[in-house]
C-alpha positions as CSV (number, residue, x, y, z in Angstrom):
1,X,-75.6,42.4,-48.9
2,X,-72.9,41.2,-46.5
3,X,-72.3,44.7,-45.3
4,X,-76.1,45.0,-44.5
5,X,-75.7,41.9,-42.4
6,X,-72.8,43.3,-40.4
7,X,-70.1,41.3,-42.0
8,X,-66.9,43.3,-42.1
9,X,-64.2,40.8,-43.0
10,X,-64.1,38.2,-45.8
11,X,-61.3,36.1,-47.4
12,X,-61.7,36.4,-51.2
13,X,-58.5,34.6,-52.1
14,X,-55.3,35.9,-53.7
15,X,-55.2,38.2,-56.7
16,X,-56.2,41.7,-57.7
17,X,-59.8,41.9,-59.0
18,X,-62.0,45.0,-59.5
19,X,-64.9,43.6,-57.5
20,X,-62.8,43.6,-54.4
21,X,-62.1,47.3,-54.7
22,X,-65.7,48.1,-55.6
23,X,-66.7,46.5,-52.3
24,X,-64.2,48.8,-50.5
25,X,-61.6,46.1,-49.8
26,X,-58.1,46.7,-48.5
27,X,-55.7,44.4,-50.4
28,X,-52.8,42.9,-48.5
29,X,-49.5,41.7,-50.0
30,X,-49.1,37.9,-49.9
31,X,-45.9,36.1,-49.4
32,X,-45.0,32.5,-49.5
33,X,-42.4,30.8,-47.3
34,X,-40.8,27.5,-48.3
35,X,-39.2,25.5,-45.5
36,X,-36.6,22.9,-46.5
37,X,-34.1,20.8,-44.7
38,X,-30.4,21.5,-44.9
39,X,-29.6,18.7,-47.3
40,X,-28.1,19.5,-50.6
41,X,-30.6,17.3,-52.5
42,X,-33.5,18.8,-50.7
43,X,-32.4,22.4,-51.5
44,X,-31.8,21.5,-55.1
45,X,-35.2,19.9,-55.4
46,X,-36.8,23.0,-53.8
47,X,-34.9,25.3,-56.2
48,X,-36.0,23.2,-59.2
49,X,-39.6,23.2,-58.0
50,X,-39.6,27.0,-57.6
51,X,-38.2,27.6,-61.1
52,X,-40.7,25.1,-62.6
53,X,-43.5,26.8,-60.8
54,X,-42.4,30.2,-62.2
55,X,-42.2,28.8,-65.7
56,X,-45.7,27.2,-65.3
57,X,-47.2,30.4,-64.1
58,X,-45.7,32.3,-67.1
59,X,-46.4,29.8,-69.8
60,X,-49.7,28.3,-68.7
61,X,-51.5,31.1,-66.8
62,X,-50.1,34.4,-68.1
63,X,-49.7,33.4,-71.7
64,X,-52.2,30.6,-72.4
65,X,-55.0,31.0,-69.9
66,X,-55.2,34.8,-69.8
67,X,-54.1,35.8,-73.3
68,X,-54.3,33.1,-75.9
69,X,-57.2,30.9,-75.0
70,X,-59.8,33.7,-74.8
71,X,-58.6,35.2,-78.1
72,X,-59.0,31.7,-79.7
73,X,-62.6,31.6,-78.5
74,X,-62.0,28.5,-76.4
75,X,-64.6,27.9,-73.7
76,X,-63.6,28.9,-70.1
77,X,-62.3,25.9,-68.2
78,X,-61.1,25.4,-64.7
79,X,-57.5,26.1,-63.9
80,X,-55.1,23.1,-63.8
81,X,-54.8,21.6,-60.3
82,X,-51.0,21.4,-60.8
83,X,-50.9,25.2,-61.4
84,X,-53.1,25.9,-58.3
85,X,-50.9,23.7,-56.1
86,X,-47.7,25.4,-57.4
87,X,-49.1,28.8,-56.4
88,X,-49.8,28.0,-52.8
Protein backbone atom coordinates (compact mmCIF):
# COMPACT_ATOMS: atom_id res chain seq x y z
CA UNK A 1 0.00 0.00 0.00
CA UNK A 2 2.81 2.41 0.90
CA UNK A 3 4.69 1.60 -2.29
CA UNK A 4 1.56 2.40 -4.29
CA UNK A 5 1.49 5.80 -2.59
CA UNK A 6 5.11 6.50 -3.55
CA UNK A 7 6.64 5.98 -0.11
CA UNK A 8 10.14 4.57 -0.51
CA UNK A 9 11.66 4.85 2.97
CA UNK A 10 10.26 3.88 6.39
CA UNK A 11 11.77 3.36 9.84
CA UNK A 12 10.48 0.07 11.23
CA UNK A 13 12.69 -0.07 14.31
CA UNK A 14 15.56 -2.37 15.20
CA UNK A 15 15.47 -6.12 14.78
CA UNK A 16 15.31 -8.70 12.04
CA UNK A 17 11.74 -9.57 11.07
CA UNK A 18 10.47 -11.46 8.04
CA UNK A 19 7.92 -8.83 7.07
CA UNK A 20 10.71 -6.34 6.45
CA UNK A 21 12.34 -8.64 3.92
CA UNK A 22 8.98 -9.47 2.34
CA UNK A 23 8.53 -5.76 1.66
CA UNK A 24 11.94 -5.63 -0.05
CA UNK A 25 13.70 -3.87 2.80
CA UNK A 26 17.42 -3.36 3.12
CA UNK A 27 18.49 -3.97 6.69
CA UNK A 28 21.21 -1.80 8.19
CA UNK A 29 23.50 -2.70 11.10
CA UNK A 30 22.80 -0.70 14.25
CA UNK A 31 25.45 0.45 16.66
CA UNK A 32 25.16 2.23 19.99
CA UNK A 33 27.62 4.76 21.35
CA UNK A 34 27.87 5.49 25.05
CA UNK A 35 29.59 8.73 25.98
CA UNK A 36 30.88 9.06 29.55
CA UNK A 37 33.14 11.50 31.34
CA UNK A 38 36.68 10.58 32.29
CA UNK A 39 35.93 10.07 35.97
CA UNK A 40 36.65 6.62 37.40
CA UNK A 41 33.25 6.38 39.09
CA UNK A 42 31.42 7.34 35.89
CA UNK A 43 33.34 4.78 33.85
CA UNK A 44 32.65 2.10 36.44
CA UNK A 45 28.94 2.97 36.53
CA UNK A 46 28.77 2.84 32.72
CA UNK A 47 30.55 -0.52 32.69
CA UNK A 48 28.15 -1.93 35.30
CA UNK A 49 25.16 -0.58 33.36
CA UNK A 50 26.35 -2.24 30.13
CA UNK A 51 26.91 -5.60 31.85
CA UNK A 52 23.51 -5.45 33.57
CA UNK A 53 21.94 -4.53 30.25
CA UNK A 54 23.50 -7.58 28.58
CA UNK A 55 22.32 -9.86 31.39
CA UNK A 56 18.79 -8.42 31.27
CA UNK A 57 18.67 -8.95 27.50
CA UNK A 58 19.75 -12.57 27.85
CA UNK A 59 17.67 -13.52 30.90
CA UNK A 60 14.49 -11.54 30.29
CA UNK A 61 14.20 -11.20 26.54
CA UNK A 62 16.04 -14.14 24.97
CA UNK A 63 15.18 -16.78 27.59
CA UNK A 64 11.92 -15.66 29.21
CA UNK A 65 10.08 -13.50 26.66
CA UNK A 66 11.06 -15.40 23.50
CA UNK A 67 11.37 -18.99 24.71
CA UNK A 68 9.74 -19.79 28.05
CA UNK A 69 6.64 -17.57 28.26
CA UNK A 70 5.21 -18.72 24.89
CA UNK A 71 5.81 -22.40 25.74
CA UNK A 72 4.02 -21.93 29.06
CA UNK A 73 1.03 -20.54 27.19
CA UNK A 74 1.19 -17.19 28.94
CA UNK A 75 -0.60 -14.29 27.25
CA UNK A 76 1.56 -11.95 25.15
CA UNK A 77 2.39 -8.87 27.20
CA UNK A 78 4.26 -5.66 26.39
CA UNK A 79 8.03 -5.63 26.88
CA UNK A 80 9.33 -4.21 30.13
CA UNK A 81 10.13 -0.51 29.90
CA UNK A 82 13.43 -1.16 31.71
CA UNK A 83 14.48 -3.60 28.99
CA UNK A 84 13.46 -1.16 26.24
CA UNK A 85 15.48 1.65 27.77
CA UNK A 86 18.51 -0.58 28.25
CA UNK A 87 18.46 -1.43 24.53
CA UNK A 88 18.60 2.17 23.29
